[in-house]
Each structure stands twice: as structure tokens, then as C-alpha cells.
C-alpha positions, -999 to 999 in steps of 0.1 A, spaced: -692 579 726 -708 592 689 -693 565 659 -707 595 633 -705 634 639 -709 652 601 -701 690 610 -714 714 581 -706 689 554 -709 696 523 -704 674 488 -703 680 449 -690 668 420 -664 672 398 -666 703 379 -707 708 393 -716 742 411 -747 734 424 -746 709 459 -752 673 461 -756 675 503 -757 698 530 -759 691 561 -750 710 589 -746 688 617 -758 644 617 -744 629 658 -750 588 659 -741 570 696 -719 540 700 -752 514 698 -780 532 686 -799 519 655 -807 543 633 -834 538 611 -818 558 573 -850 570 550 -857 593 516 -868 598 487 -847 588 459 -825 617 451 -829 627 489 -786 628 486 -786 588 506 -760 570 486 -735 606 481 -743 603 522 -733 562 521 -702 575 499 -686 599 521 -690 571 558 -672 551 533 -647 572 522 -651 567 488 -659 593 484 -643 635 505 -668 656 510 -660 692 494 -665 709 526 -667 703 566 -657 673 591 -662 640 588 -653 619 623 -654 580 624 -654 567 661 -636 605 675 -608 603 639 -603 623 617 -614 606 588 -629 628 562 -592 641 567 -570 605 557 -551 597 527 -568 571 502 -541 546 518 -554 555 558 -595 550 549 -591 520 533 -572 501 561 -597 527 591 -633 518 564 -615 475 569 -612 478 605 -641 489 615 -671 498 595 -689 465 580 -707 472 549 -744 458 531 -744 467 503 -779 466 483 -769 440 454 -746 418 485 -715 424 462 -707 384 473 -682 370 452 -697 339 431 -655 324 429 -662 315 467 -678 298 486 -699 306 509 -673 301 541 -645 322 524 -675 349 512 -680 358 553 -640 359 565 -630 379 534 -631 414 560 -607 389 586 -578 386 563 -583 415 552 -582 434 584 -563 416 611 -573 439 636 -607 422 632 -593 389 631 -582 397 670 -609 404 682 -625 370 679 -630 345 707 -630 319 685 -620 302 648 -626 324 619 -647 294 607 -662 286 636 -675 323 644 -690 325 608 -703 294 609 -725 309 640 -733 342 623 -748 318 596 -764 298 619 -778 325 641 -789 345 611 -810 315 603 -787 297 568 -798 264 568 -761 248 570 -763 219 538 -760 259 517 -721 262 533 -709 238 506 -731 256 478 -724 282 450 -727 311 463 -754 316 423 -773 286 437 -787 304 469 -819 317 465 -822 359 475 -823 360 510 -799 335 519 -770 357 494 -786 387 518 -777 366 549 -743 362 543 -743 397 528 -744 405 563 -724 381 582 -698 389 564 -705 426 574 -706 415 611 -678 394 612 -650 410 642 -674 429 647 -667 460 634 -676 493 652 -700 508 628 -724 484 608 -740 501 569 -775 485 557 -778 498 519 -815 490 513 -802 452 525 -837 435 526 -851 456 490 -862 419 480 -874 406 507 -915 407 515 -928 418 545 -928 395 566 -887 387 557 -874 421 561 -885 423 595 -875 383 611 -841 396 588 -839 430 607 -848 411 643 -815 388 642 -792 414 626 -804 432 660 -795 407 677 -763 406 667 -757 441 671 -765 440 705 -735 411 711 -712 428 694 -722 466 711 -727 474 674 -742 509 657 -764 502 628 -769 528 602 -805 515 582 -812 522 544 -846 517 532 -873 528 514 -893 509 535 -909 527 561 -932 501 574 -902 496 592 -890 525 614 -905 519 637 -876 489 644 -850 512 651 -845 540 689 -851 565 659 -848 581 624 -833 602 600 -853 618 569 -823 630 549 -841 653 529 -855 672 557 -822 665 573 -804 685 541 -802 718 530 -785 713 493 -808 729 466 -807 703 441 -813 664 453 -798 639 431 -782 622 452 
């Protein structure tokens, strides 16, 4: 099954005349772990915005999980994203006024569908994910602001993974870590994706990580737009 299917996609911001993205075709299948690379300006941010439903293509079609994602209304896209997509943001976007556990549980509070996929209590599953991602037990009661960058990264990953989303998008989540810690984190992330049969789209500038993935996509080669300011 194709989890991501893009056909004749173009994208430009309102009032612009030049396309930022021109992607004739892109297909990612269920369970694949794909490394998306490209220099600054190649369109990575624009593409992720389209896949998350934050932006809409100027033309073309985006199908996610064989659903016409780009044709959905904004509220429908929001619901689809909550139910089916886990997202690890580059800056993590954790909520400082919530505990570690409550940060991880947010997707299940927004999506009954993700909550229903859990085989155990939400808090138990949150703790299991954090343990599998090597977050020390004593961190669970600390405010987010007291955690290291690496610890915050693990919380963000657990939040994205809980409820077994079919698609996980990771946007430069390891940029603040040294190489050894990056590789170890990715291996842990992949192990959790394997358990849930989650498709992983991992965006990074660090091409030394490329060999850890099933395949890689160079967006600057895929994107046919004459200007690349994404």
C-alpha cells in the first residue's frame, strides 16, 4: 500500500509567480524508512507543510493512506493529521506547562482513534515508549525546561509515536546532537516504527545518516521548480 503518493504537485505562495515546488511524482510505501535530503532552499519545508496539511498544493494531488488528502477541507485535514500522522518538529514544540507524560499523551487526547489503538493504559504506553527511547525514569516528573536537548528529543519522539500513527514525519530532529547520539536515536526510532508498521519520512542535512535508511530522496533533484526557496 502507498502511504504517500504525490502526482504533478506544484506549490507557490499567494502573489508569487514562481513555483517553489514542482514534483512530477513521489511514492512512499507502507513500512518504508525514507531519508529526505537537500540543501537549504530545495523545498523541504514546503513539502513537509503540504504533507502535514498546513499548506495546500497550487495544483496536483496528494494522497495519504490512499485518501485524497489535498481535496479535504481544512477541518478534515486537521482530523486526518491527528488520527494518522506523527510529527517530530525540529524545535520539538513541547509544551513547557505540561509534564513529560502529559506532553506525550497529547495526540491521544486529540484523537480517540489513536487512543483506541493502544493495548494498554495511555500512561503505561507513554512510559514504555519513553523507556524504550532511553529517557531516564527520574526525568518523568521534571519540567520540560529542565530536560537536556537529547531528553526533550526523546519526549518529542514518544509523543509522535504514541497511538501507532501510520506515518511519522521527522523534521531535522537530531540537529542538536552529536553523530553517535544521532545514530543511536535513529535506531531506537526505527525499532518503534517496526513494531507499529509505521512509515518513516526523515528529513536531515546530515548525509552520514543516509545509510541507515531503506532509501534516500534528494529533493533538489526531485523538485523541478526553477527557483528553490522552500
